[in-house]
CHARMM-style PDB file with segment names, atoms N, HN, CA, C and O in Angstrom:
ATOM      1  N   MET     1       9.496  26.403  10.072  1.00  0.00      PROA
ATOM      2  CA  MET     1       8.687  25.790   9.137  1.00  0.00      PROA
ATOM      3  C   MET     1       9.628  25.013   8.102  1.00  0.00      PROA
ATOM      4  O   MET     1      10.565  25.636   7.602  1.00  0.00      PROA
ATOM      5  N   ALA     2       9.384  23.503   7.720  1.00  0.00      PROA
ATOM      6  HN  ALA     2       8.623  22.997   8.126  1.00  0.00      PROA
ATOM      7  CA  ALA     2      10.314  22.738   7.032  1.00  0.00      PROA
ATOM      8  C   ALA     2       9.724  23.208   5.520  1.00  0.00      PROA
ATOM      9  O   ALA     2       8.663  23.713   5.152  1.00  0.00      PROA
ATOM     10  N   ASN     3      10.848  22.819   4.897  1.00  0.00      PROA
ATOM     11  HN  ASN     3      11.710  22.408   5.196  1.00  0.00      PROA
ATOM     12  CA  ASN     3      10.348  22.788   3.122  1.00  0.00      PROA
ATOM     13  C   ASN     3       9.318  22.258   2.541  1.00  0.00      PROA
ATOM     14  O   ASN     3       9.473  21.039   2.479  1.00  0.00      PROA
ATOM     15  N   THR     4       8.532  22.534   2.177  1.00  0.00      PROA
ATOM     16  HN  THR     4       8.406  23.525   2.228  1.00  0.00      PROA
ATOM     17  CA  THR     4       7.328  22.724   1.221  1.00  0.00      PROA
ATOM     18  C   THR     4       7.358  22.272   0.016  1.00  0.00      PROA
ATOM     19  O   THR     4       6.288  22.372  -0.585  1.00  0.00      PROA
ATOM     20  N   GLN     5       8.306  21.762  -0.598  1.00  0.00      PROA
ATOM     21  HN  GLN     5       9.175  21.681  -0.110  1.00  0.00      PROA
ATOM     22  CA  GLN     5       8.545  21.264  -2.005  1.00  0.00      PROA
ATOM     23  C   GLN     5       8.041  20.034  -2.477  1.00  0.00      PROA
ATOM     24  O   GLN     5       7.789  19.397  -1.454  1.00  0.00      PROA
ATOM     25  N   GLY     6       7.787  19.426  -3.346  1.00  0.00      PROA
ATOM     26  HN  GLY     6       7.992  19.943  -4.178  1.00  0.00      PROA
ATOM     27  CA  GLY     6       7.354  17.923  -3.633  1.00  0.00      PROA
ATOM     28  C   GLY     6       8.502  17.504  -4.444  1.00  0.00      PROA
ATOM     29  O   GLY     6       9.423  18.184  -4.898  1.00  0.00      PROA
ATOM     30  N   PRO     7       8.285  16.362  -4.528  1.00  0.00      PROA
ATOM     31  CA  PRO     7       9.466  15.586  -4.920  1.00  0.00      PROA
ATOM     32  C   PRO     7       9.937  15.956  -6.569  1.00  0.00      PROA
ATOM     33  O   PRO     7      11.025  15.654  -7.060  1.00  0.00      PROA
ATOM     34  N   GLN     8       9.184  16.447  -7.040  1.00  0.00      PROA
ATOM     35  HN  GLN     8       8.300  16.693  -6.641  1.00  0.00      PROA
ATOM     36  CA  GLN     8       9.503  17.201  -8.446  1.00  0.00      PROA
ATOM     37  C   GLN     8      10.191  18.486  -8.283  1.00  0.00      PROA
ATOM     38  O   GLN     8      11.005  18.817  -9.146  1.00  0.00      PROA
ATOM     39  N   GLY     9       9.951  19.281  -7.238  1.00  0.00      PROA
ATOM     40  HN  GLY     9       9.290  19.013  -6.537  1.00  0.00      PROA
ATOM     41  CA  GLY     9      10.432  20.553  -7.127  1.00  0.00      PROA
ATOM     42  C   GLY     9       9.187  21.396  -7.374  1.00  0.00      PROA
ATOM     43  O   GLY     9       9.380  22.585  -7.629  1.00  0.00      PROA
ATOM     44  N   ASN    10       8.012  20.971  -7.334  1.00  0.00      PROA
ATOM     45  HN  ASN    10       7.854  20.005  -7.126  1.00  0.00      PROA
ATOM     46  CA  ASN    10       6.833  22.405  -7.350  1.00  0.00      PROA
ATOM     47  C   ASN    10       6.454  22.494  -5.909  1.00  0.00      PROA
ATOM     48  O   ASN    10       6.547  21.693  -4.979  1.00  0.00      PROA
ATOM     49  N   HSD    11       6.022  23.646  -6.004  1.00  0.00      PROA
ATOM     50  HN  HSD    11       5.946  24.297  -6.760  1.00  0.00      PROA
ATOM     51  CA  HSD    11       5.702  23.918  -4.567  1.00  0.00      PROA
ATOM     52  C   HSD    11       4.218  23.532  -4.203  1.00  0.00      PROA
ATOM     53  O   HSD    11       3.167  23.669  -4.831  1.00  0.00      PROA
ATOM     54  N   ASP    12       4.560  22.898  -2.731  1.00  0.00      PROA
ATOM     55  HN  ASP    12       5.413  22.786  -2.222  1.00  0.00      PROA
ATOM     56  CA  ASP    12       2.812  22.640  -2.219  1.00  0.00      PROA
ATOM     57  C   ASP    12       2.721  23.422  -0.984  1.00  0.00      PROA
ATOM     58  O   ASP    12       3.244  23.371   0.129  1.00  0.00      PROA
ATOM     59  N   PRO    13       1.727  24.287  -1.682  1.00  0.00      PROA
ATOM     60  CA  PRO    13       1.284  25.613  -0.763  1.00  0.00      PROA
ATOM     61  C   PRO    13       0.471  25.037   0.791  1.00  0.00      PROA
ATOM     62  O   PRO    13       0.560  25.606   1.879  1.00  0.00      PROA
ATOM     63  N   ALA    14      -0.256  23.849   0.515  1.00  0.00      PROA
ATOM     64  HN  ALA    14      -0.328  23.386  -0.368  1.00  0.00      PROA
ATOM     65  CA  ALA    14      -0.945  23.324   1.718  1.00  0.00      PROA
ATOM     66  C   ALA    14       0.358  22.350   2.502  1.00  0.00      PROA
ATOM     67  O   ALA    14       0.108  21.957   3.641  1.00  0.00      PROA
ATOM     68  N   GLY    15       1.612  22.008   1.935  1.00  0.00      PROA
ATOM     69  HN  GLY    15       1.815  22.328   1.010  1.00  0.00      PROA
ATOM     70  CA  GLY    15       2.109  21.308   2.626  1.00  0.00      PROA
ATOM     71  C   GLY    15       1.559  19.662   2.772  1.00  0.00      PROA
ATOM     72  O   GLY    15       2.122  18.969   3.621  1.00  0.00      PROA
ATOM     73  N   SER    16       0.563  19.111   2.015  1.00  0.00      PROA
ATOM     74  HN  SER    16       0.106  19.674   1.326  1.00  0.00      PROA
ATOM     75  CA  SER    16       0.157  17.831   2.019  1.00  0.00      PROA
ATOM     76  C   SER    16       0.823  16.749   1.819  1.00  0.00      PROA
ATOM     77  O   SER    16       0.413  15.670   2.246  1.00  0.00      PROA
ATOM     78  N   THR    17       2.086  16.890   1.058  1.00  0.00      PROA
ATOM     79  HN  THR    17       2.420  17.767   0.712  1.00  0.00      PROA
ATOM     80  CA  THR    17       3.108  15.781   1.027  1.00  0.00      PROA
ATOM     81  C   THR    17       3.588  15.555   2.511  1.00  0.00      PROA
ATOM     82  O   THR    17       3.513  14.473   3.092  1.00  0.00      PROA
ATOM     83  N   GLN    18       4.130  16.814   3.091  1.00  0.00      PROA
ATOM     84  HN  GLN    18       4.191  17.693   2.619  1.00  0.00      PROA
ATOM     85  CA  GLN    18       4.809  16.651   4.391  1.00  0.00      PROA
ATOM     86  C   GLN    18       3.966  15.806   5.251  1.00  0.00      PROA
ATOM     87  O   GLN    18       4.343  14.746   5.751  1.00  0.00      PROA
ATOM     88  N   MET    19       2.877  16.302   5.385  1.00  0.00      PROA
ATOM     89  HN  MET    19       2.571  17.163   4.979  1.00  0.00      PROA
ATOM     90  CA  MET    19       1.826  15.805   6.232  1.00  0.00      PROA
ATOM     91  C   MET    19       1.316  14.731   5.868  1.00  0.00      PROA
ATOM     92  O   MET    19       0.636  14.164   6.722  1.00  0.00      PROA
ATOM     93  N   PHE    20       1.439  14.106   4.588  1.00  0.00      PROA
ATOM     94  HN  PHE    20       1.992  14.567   3.894  1.00  0.00      PROA
ATOM     95  CA  PHE    20       1.269  12.486   4.563  1.00  0.00      PROA
ATOM     96  C   PHE    20       2.419  11.748   4.780  1.00  0.00      PROA
ATOM     97  O   PHE    20       2.294  10.619   5.254  1.00  0.00      PROA
ATOM     98  N   ARG    21       3.659  12.237   4.484  1.00  0.00      PROA
ATOM     99  HN  ARG    21       3.761  13.154   4.099  1.00  0.00      PROA
ATOM    100  CA  ARG    21       4.713  11.540   5.056  1.00  0.00      PROA
ATOM    101  C   ARG    21       4.551  11.327   6.285  1.00  0.00      PROA
ATOM    102  O   ARG    21       4.473  10.150   6.640  1.00  0.00      PROA
ATOM    103  N   ALA    22       4.452  12.420   7.311  1.00  0.00      PROA
ATOM    104  HN  ALA    22       4.515  13.375   7.022  1.00  0.00      PROA
ATOM    105  CA  ALA    22       4.558  12.665   8.724  1.00  0.00      PROA
ATOM    106  C   ALA    22       3.636  11.258   9.189  1.00  0.00      PROA
ATOM    107  O   ALA    22       4.134  10.310   9.796  1.00  0.00      PROA
ATOM    108  N   PHE    23       2.241  11.340   8.782  1.00  0.00      PROA
ATOM    109  HN  PHE    23       1.836  12.109   8.288  1.00  0.00      PROA
ATOM    110  CA  PHE    23       1.323  10.573   8.697  1.00  0.00      PROA
ATOM    111  C   PHE    23       1.723   8.875   8.954  1.00  0.00      PROA
ATOM    112  O   PHE    23       1.422   8.105   9.866  1.00  0.00      PROA
ATOM    113  N   VAL    24       2.509   8.707   7.753  1.00  0.00      PROA
ATOM    114  HN  VAL    24       2.754   9.333   7.013  1.00  0.00      PROA
ATOM    115  CA  VAL    24       2.883   7.237   7.491  1.00  0.00      PROA
ATOM    116  C   VAL    24       3.841   6.899   8.264  1.00  0.00      PROA
ATOM    117  O   VAL    24       3.733   5.829   8.863  1.00  0.00      PROA
ATOM    118  N   ASP    25       4.976   7.688   8.444  1.00  0.00      PROA
ATOM    119  HN  ASP    25       5.063   8.557   7.958  1.00  0.00      PROA
ATOM    120  CA  ASP    25       6.017   7.581   9.483  1.00  0.00      PROA
ATOM    121  C   ASP    25       5.654   7.407  11.257  1.00  0.00      PROA
ATOM    122  O   ASP    25       6.277   6.899  12.189  1.00  0.00      PROA
ATOM    123  N   ASP    26       4.358   8.091  11.143  1.00  0.00      PROA
ATOM    124  HN  ASP    26       3.852   8.504  10.385  1.00  0.00      PROA
ATOM    125  CA  ASP    26       3.879   8.094  12.554  1.00  0.00      PROA
ATOM    126  C   ASP    26       3.308   6.944  12.944  1.00  0.00      PROA
ATOM    127  O   ASP    26       3.450   6.548  14.100  1.00  0.00      PROA
ATOM    128  N   GLY    27       2.565   6.240  12.000  1.00  0.00      PROA
ATOM    129  HN  GLY    27       2.449   6.563  11.061  1.00  0.00      PROA
ATOM    130  CA  GLY    27       1.794   5.293  12.027  1.00  0.00      PROA
ATOM    131  C   GLY    27       2.729   3.950  11.794  1.00  0.00      PROA
ATOM    132  O   GLY    27       2.085   2.909  11.918  1.00  0.00      PROA
ATOM    133  N   ALA    28       3.724   3.830  11.571  1.00  0.00      PROA
ATOM    134  HN  ALA    28       4.247   4.676  11.471  1.00  0.00      PROA
ATOM    135  CA  ALA    28       4.678   2.668  11.103  1.00  0.00      PROA
ATOM    136  C   ALA    28       4.645   1.530  12.394  1.00  0.00      PROA
ATOM    137  O   ALA    28       3.973   0.499  12.358  1.00  0.00      PROA
ATOM    138  N   PRO    29       5.410   1.896  13.397  1.00  0.00      PROA
ATOM    139  CA  PRO    29       5.640   1.184  14.537  1.00  0.00      PROA
ATOM    140  C   PRO    29       4.461   1.176  15.548  1.00  0.00      PROA
ATOM    141  O   PRO    29       4.146   1.912  16.483  1.00  0.00      PROA
ATOM    142  N   ARG    30       3.963   0.120  15.027  1.00  0.00      PROA
ATOM    143  HN  ARG    30       4.219  -0.479  14.268  1.00  0.00      PROA
ATOM    144  CA  ARG    30       2.754  -0.055  15.961  1.00  0.00      PROA
ATOM    145  C   ARG    30       2.615  -1.681  16.338  1.00  0.00      PROA
ATOM    146  O   ARG    30       1.506  -2.184  16.158  1.00  0.00      PROA
ATOM    147  N   ALA    31       3.534  -2.398  16.776  1.00  0.00      PROA
ATOM    148  HN  ALA    31       4.435  -1.990  16.922  1.00  0.00      PROA
ATOM    149  CA  ALA    31       3.576  -3.786  17.083  1.00  0.00      PROA
ATOM    150  C   ALA    31       2.783  -4.254  18.672  1.00  0.00      PROA
ATOM    151  O   ALA    31       2.285  -5.345  18.947  1.00  0.00      PROA
ATOM    152  N   ALA    32       2.863  -3.245  19.385  1.00  0.00      PROA
ATOM    153  HN  ALA    32       3.267  -2.358  19.162  1.00  0.00      PROA
ATOM    154  CA  ALA    32       2.053  -3.397  20.565  1.00  0.00      PROA
ATOM    155  C   ALA    32       0.590  -3.930  20.977  1.00  0.00      PROA
ATOM    156  O   ALA    32       0.178  -4.529  21.970  1.00  0.00      PROA
ATOM    157  N   GLN    33      -0.131  -3.382  19.592  1.00  0.00      PROA
ATOM    158  HN  GLN    33       0.204  -2.896  18.784  1.00  0.00      PROA
ATOM    159  CA  GLN    33      -1.525  -3.686  19.372  1.00  0.00      PROA
ATOM    160  C   GLN    33      -1.741  -5.484  19.304  1.00  0.00      PROA
ATOM    161  O   GLN    33      -0.920  -6.311  18.907  1.00  0.00      PROA
ATOM    162  N   PRO    34      -2.902  -5.679  19.749  1.00  0.00      PROA
ATOM    163  CA  PRO    34      -3.077  -6.952  19.253  1.00  0.00      PROA
ATOM    164  C   PRO    34      -3.768  -7.302  18.270  1.00  0.00      PROA
ATOM    165  O   PRO    34      -4.594  -6.473  17.890  1.00  0.00      PROA
ATOM    166  N   ALA    35      -3.685  -8.624  17.520  1.00  0.00      PROA
ATOM    167  HN  ALA    35      -3.014  -9.298  17.829  1.00  0.00      PROA
ATOM    168  CA  ALA    35      -3.997  -8.722  15.949  1.00  0.00      PROA
ATOM    169  C   ALA    35      -5.510  -8.873  16.219  1.00  0.00      PROA
ATOM    170  O   ALA    35      -5.883  -9.208  17.343  1.00  0.00      PROA
ATOM    171  N   PRO    36      -6.267  -8.672  15.368  1.00  0.00      PROA
ATOM    172  CA  PRO    36      -7.878  -8.788  15.581  1.00  0.00      PROA
ATOM    173  C   PRO    36      -8.209 -10.240  15.161  1.00  0.00      PROA
ATOM    174  O   PRO    36      -7.942 -10.711  14.056  1.00  0.00      PROA
ATOM    175  N   THR    37      -8.751 -10.816  16.056  1.00  0.00      PROA
ATOM    176  HN  THR    37      -8.967 -10.433  16.954  1.00  0.00      PROA
ATOM    177  CA  THR    37      -9.295 -12.206  15.909  1.00  0.00      PROA
ATOM    178  C   THR    37     -10.469 -12.044  14.506  1.00  0.00      PROA
ATOM    179  O   THR    37     -11.180 -11.146  14.054  1.00  0.00      PROA
ATOM    180  N   GLN    38     -10.172 -13.458  14.178  1.00  0.00      PROA
ATOM    181  HN  GLN    38      -9.595 -14.188  14.545  1.00  0.00      PROA
ATOM    182  CA  GLN    38     -10.997 -13.540  12.603  1.00  0.00      PROA
ATOM    183  C   GLN    38     -12.250 -14.632  13.063  1.00  0.00      PROA
ATOM    184  O   GLN    38     -12.939 -15.161  12.190  1.00  0.00      PROA
ATOM    185  N   SER    39     -12.437 -14.870  14.302  1.00  0.00      PROA
ATOM    186  HN  SER    39     -11.877 -14.440  15.011  1.00  0.00      PROA
ATOM    187  CA  SER    39     -13.430 -15.951  14.643  1.00  0.00      PROA
ATOM    188  C   SER    39     -14.523 -15.135  14.074  1.00  0.00      PROA
ATOM    189  O   SER    39     -14.832 -15.547  12.956  1.00  0.00      PROA
ATOM    190  N   GLY    40     -15.275 -14.025  14.504  1.00  0.00      PROA
ATOM    191  HN  GLY    40     -15.024 -13.690  15.412  1.00  0.00      PROA
ATOM    192  CA  GLY    40     -16.474 -13.484  14.430  1.00  0.00      PROA
ATOM    193  C   GLY    40     -16.938 -13.732  12.862  1.00  0.00      PROA
ATOM    194  O   GLY    40     -17.588 -14.658  12.376  1.00  0.00      PROA
ATOM    195  N   PRO    41     -16.303 -12.438  12.194  1.00  0.00      PROA
ATOM    196  CA  PRO    41     -16.860 -12.737  10.476  1.00  0.00      PROA
ATOM    197  C   PRO    41     -16.721 -14.485  10.226  1.00  0.00      PROA
ATOM    198  O   PRO    41     -17.631 -14.943   9.535  1.00  0.00      PROA
ATOM    199  N   ARG    42     -15.916 -15.261  10.605  1.00  0.00      PROA
ATOM    200  HN  ARG    42     -15.176 -14.889  11.166  1.00  0.00      PROA
ATOM    201  CA  ARG    42     -16.042 -16.337   9.817  1.00  0.00      PROA
ATOM    202  C   ARG    42     -17.134 -17.116  10.309  1.00  0.00      PROA
ATOM    203  O   ARG    42     -17.725 -17.904   9.571  1.00  0.00      PROA
ATOM    204  N   ILE    43     -17.560 -16.880  11.985  1.00  0.00      PROA
ATOM    205  HN  ILE    43     -17.079 -16.240  12.584  1.00  0.00      PROA
ATOM    206  CA  ILE    43     -18.846 -17.827  11.951  1.00  0.00      PROA
ATOM    207  C   ILE    43     -19.950 -17.448  11.207  1.00  0.00      PROA
ATOM    208  O   ILE    43     -20.717 -18.272  10.706  1.00  0.00      PROA
ATOM    209  N   GLY    44     -20.108 -15.938  11.079  1.00  0.00      PROA
ATOM    210  HN  GLY    44     -19.485 -15.270  11.486  1.00  0.00      PROA
ATOM    211  CA  GLY    44     -21.413 -15.590   9.884  1.00  0.00      PROA
ATOM    212  C   GLY    44     -21.198 -15.985   8.586  1.00  0.00      PROA
ATOM    213  O   GLY    44     -22.188 -16.139   7.871  1.00  0.00      PROA
ATOM    214  N   LEU    45     -19.950 -16.205   8.078  1.00  0.00      PROA
ATOM    215  HN  LEU    45     -19.145 -16.080   8.658  1.00  0.00      PROA
ATOM    216  CA  LEU    45     -19.783 -16.441   6.884  1.00  0.00      PROA
ATOM    217  C   LEU    45     -20.191 -17.871   6.999  1.00  0.00      PROA
ATOM    218  O   LEU    45     -20.985 -18.258   6.141  1.00  0.00      PROA
ATOM    219  N   ILE    46     -19.827 -18.662   7.829  1.00  0.00      PROA
ATOM    220  HN  ILE    46     -19.182 -18.348   8.526  1.00  0.00      PROA
ATOM    221  CA  ILE    46     -20.067 -20.135   8.111  1.00  0.00      PROA
ATOM    222  C   ILE    46     -21.628 -20.308   7.911  1.00  0.00      PROA
ATOM    223  O   ILE    46     -22.118 -20.781   6.885  1.00  0.00      PROA
ATOM    224  N   VAL    47     -22.380 -19.857   9.046  1.00  0.00      PROA
ATOM    225  HN  VAL    47     -21.982 -19.474   9.879  1.00  0.00      PROA
ATOM    226  CA  VAL    47     -23.808 -19.819   9.289  1.00  0.00      PROA
ATOM    227  C   VAL    47     -24.630 -19.338   7.900  1.00  0.00      PROA
ATOM    228  O   VAL    47     -25.622 -19.875   7.405  1.00  0.00      PROA
ATOM    229  N   GLY    48     -24.026 -18.362   7.517  1.00  0.00      PROA
ATOM    230  HN  GLY    48     -23.221 -17.926   7.919  1.00  0.00      PROA
ATOM    231  CA  GLY    48     -24.793 -17.821   5.984  1.00  0.00      PROA
ATOM    232  C   GLY    48     -24.543 -18.977   4.787  1.00  0.00      PROA
ATOM    233  O   GLY    48     -25.525 -19.309   4.122  1.00  0.00      PROA
ATOM    234  N   ILE    49     -23.406 -19.514   4.543  1.00  0.00      PROA
ATOM    235  HN  ILE    49     -22.608 -19.245   5.082  1.00  0.00      PROA
ATOM    236  CA  ILE    49     -23.460 -20.777   3.463  1.00  0.00      PROA
ATOM    237  C   ILE    49     -24.458 -21.614   4.081  1.00  0.00      PROA
ATOM    238  O   ILE    49     -25.429 -21.999   3.431  1.00  0.00      PROA
ATOM    239  N   VAL    50     -24.258 -21.973   5.496  1.00  0.00      PROA
ATOM    240  HN  VAL    50     -23.469 -21.659   6.024  1.00  0.00      PROA
ATOM    241  CA  VAL    50     -25.644 -23.034   5.907  1.00  0.00      PROA
ATOM    242  C   VAL    50     -26.589 -22.560   5.145  1.00  0.00      PROA
ATOM    243  O   VAL    50     -26.979 -22.911   4.032  1.00  0.00      PROA
ATOM    244  N   ALA    51     -26.928 -21.704   5.871  1.00  0.00      PROA
ATOM    245  HN  ALA    51     -26.611 -21.418   6.775  1.00  0.00      PROA
ATOM    246  CA  ALA    51     -28.511 -21.215   5.373  1.00  0.00      PROA
ATOM    247  C   ALA    51     -28.665 -20.970   3.991  1.00  0.00      PROA
ATOM    248  O   ALA    51     -29.849 -20.804   3.701  1.00  0.00      PROA
ATOM    249  N   ALA    52     -28.013 -20.902   3.191  1.00  0.00      PROA
ATOM    250  HN  ALA    52     -27.051 -21.038   3.427  1.00  0.00      PROA
ATOM    251  CA  ALA    52     -28.177 -20.679   1.791  1.00  0.00      PROA
ATOM    252  C   ALA    52     -28.119 -22.282   0.915  1.00  0.00      PROA
ATOM    253  O   ALA    52     -28.749 -22.473  -0.125  1.00  0.00      PROA
ATOM    254  N   VAL    53     -27.235 -23.333   1.583  1.00  0.00      PROA
ATOM    255  HN  VAL    53     -26.723 -23.178   2.427  1.00  0.00      PROA
ATOM    256  CA  VAL    53     -27.578 -24.392   1.383  1.00  0.00      PROA
ATOM    257  C   VAL    53     -28.639 -25.102   1.392  1.00  0.00      PROA
ATOM    258  O   VAL    53     -29.112 -25.881   0.564  1.00  0.00      PROA
ATOM    259  N   VAL    54     -29.128 -24.603   2.888  1.00  0.00      PROA
ATOM    260  HN  VAL    54     -28.744 -23.971   3.561  1.00  0.00      PROA
ATOM    261  CA  VAL    54     -30.628 -25.305   3.135  1.00  0.00      PROA
ATOM    262  C   VAL    54     -31.652 -24.528   2.645  1.00  0.00      PROA
ATOM    263  O   VAL    54     -32.715 -24.868   3.162  1.00  0.00      PROA
ATOM    264  N   ILE    55     -31.760 -23.704   1.930  1.00  0.00      PROA
ATOM    265  HN  ILE    55     -30.896 -23.428   1.509  1.00  0.00      PROA
ATOM    266  CA  ILE    55     -32.607 -22.868   1.276  1.00  0.00      PROA
ATOM    267  C   ILE    55     -33.039 -23.078  -0.022  1.00  0.00      PROA
ATOM    268  O   ILE    55     -34.186 -23.069  -0.470  1.00  0.00      PROA
ATOM    269  N   VAL    56     -31.514 -23.350  -0.807  1.00  0.00      PROA
ATOM    270  HN  VAL    56     -30.583 -23.357  -0.443  1.00  0.00      PROA
ATOM    271  CA  VAL    56     -31.730 -23.987  -1.965  1.00  0.00      PROA
ATOM    272  C   VAL    56     -31.967 -25.165  -2.247  1.00  0.00      PROA
ATOM    273  O   VAL    56     -32.426 -25.492  -3.341  1.00  0.00      PROA
ATOM    274  N   ALA    57     -31.635 -26.159  -1.115  1.00  0.00      PROA
ATOM    275  HN  ALA    57     -31.262 -25.893  -0.227  1.00  0.00      PROA
ATOM    276  CA  ALA    57     -32.215 -27.553  -0.754  1.00  0.00      PROA
ATOM    277  C   ALA    57     -33.667 -27.847  -0.843  1.00  0.00      PROA
ATOM    278  O   ALA    57     -34.254 -28.726  -1.473  1.00  0.00      PROA
ATOM    279  N   ALA    58     -34.159 -26.802   0.023  1.00  0.00      PROA
ATOM    280  HN  ALA    58     -33.682 -26.088   0.535  1.00  0.00      PROA
ATOM    281  CA  ALA    58     -35.656 -26.566   0.064  1.00  0.00      PROA
ATOM    282  C   ALA    58     -36.371 -26.161  -1.023  1.00  0.00      PROA
ATOM    283  O   ALA    58     -37.559 -26.476  -1.088  1.00  0.00      PROA
ATOM    284  N   VAL    59     -35.835 -25.482  -1.937  1.00  0.00      PROA
ATOM    285  HN  VAL    59     -34.870 -25.226  -1.884  1.00  0.00      PROA
ATOM    286  CA  VAL    59     -36.415 -25.180  -2.905  1.00  0.00      PROA
ATOM    287  C   VAL    59     -36.654 -26.272  -4.164  1.00  0.00      PROA
ATOM    288  O   VAL    59     -37.639 -26.566  -4.840  1.00  0.00      PROA
ATOM    289  N   ALA    60     -34.975 -26.814  -4.131  1.00  0.00      PROA
ATOM    290  HN  ALA    60     -34.174 -26.575  -3.581  1.00  0.00      PROA
ATOM    291  CA  ALA    60     -34.853 -27.794  -4.920  1.00  0.00      PROA
ATOM    292  C   ALA    60     -35.979 -29.093  -4.542  1.00  0.00      PROA
ATOM    293  O   ALA    60     -36.448 -29.641  -5.539  1.00  0.00      PROA
ATOM    294  N   TRP    61     -36.413 -29.587  -3.277  1.00  0.00      PROA
ATOM    295  HN  TRP    61     -36.031 -29.141  -2.467  1.00  0.00      PROA
ATOM    296  CA  TRP    61     -36.991 -30.322  -2.635  1.00  0.00      PROA
ATOM    297  C   TRP    61     -38.764 -29.983  -3.318  1.00  0.00      PROA
ATOM    298  O   TRP    61     -39.526 -30.669  -4.000  1.00  0.00      PROA
ATOM    299  N   LEU    62     -38.816 -29.296  -3.022  1.00  0.00      PROA
ATOM    300  HN  LEU    62     -38.197 -28.739  -2.468  1.00  0.00      PROA
ATOM    301  CA  LEU    62     -40.647 -28.418  -3.433  1.00  0.00      PROA
ATOM    302  C   LEU    62     -40.481 -28.571  -4.836  1.00  0.00      PROA
ATOM    303  O   LEU    62     -41.188 -29.457  -5.314  1.00  0.00      PROA
ATOM    304  N   ALA    63     -39.650 -27.878  -5.738  1.00  0.00      PROA
ATOM    305  HN  ALA    63     -39.075 -27.157  -5.349  1.00  0.00      PROA
ATOM    306  CA  ALA    63     -39.912 -28.170  -7.309  1.00  0.00      PROA
ATOM    307  C   ALA    63     -39.730 -29.705  -7.829  1.00  0.00      PROA
ATOM    308  O   ALA    63     -40.352 -30.082  -8.822  1.00  0.00      PROA
ATOM    309  N   LEU    64     -38.769 -30.658  -7.051  1.00  0.00      PROA
ATOM    310  HN  LEU    64     -38.263 -30.352  -6.245  1.00  0.00      PROA
ATOM    311  CA  LEU    64     -39.156 -31.942  -7.552  1.00  0.00      PROA
ATOM    312  C   LEU    64     -40.317 -32.400  -6.614  1.00  0.00      PROA
ATOM    313  O   LEU    64     -40.219 -33.625  -6.669  1.00  0.00      PROA
ATOM    314  N   LYS    65     -40.945 -32.227  -6.114  1.00  0.00      PROA
ATOM    315  HN  LYS    65     -41.025 -31.231  -6.069  1.00  0.00      PROA
ATOM    316  CA  LYS    65     -41.878 -32.774  -5.648  1.00  0.00      PROA
ATOM    317  C   LYS    65     -43.100 -33.110  -6.147  1.00  0.00      PROA
ATOM    318  OT1 LYS    65     -43.918 -33.694  -5.436  1.00  0.00      PROA
TER     319      LYS     65
END
């Protein structure tokens, strides 16, 4: 088993520092995965903004009528 001492020399009984470093080092080089597309959330955002503008315009039209 490896050394389970933290950076300040304190004993780490669970080895959480080592486990975290192993997790970070293991997950670093993953360039083979394609980048997620941004079209889905952007379309929803645009539709939401258009709907909000239409609702505000309808309320203003009814208020000034």
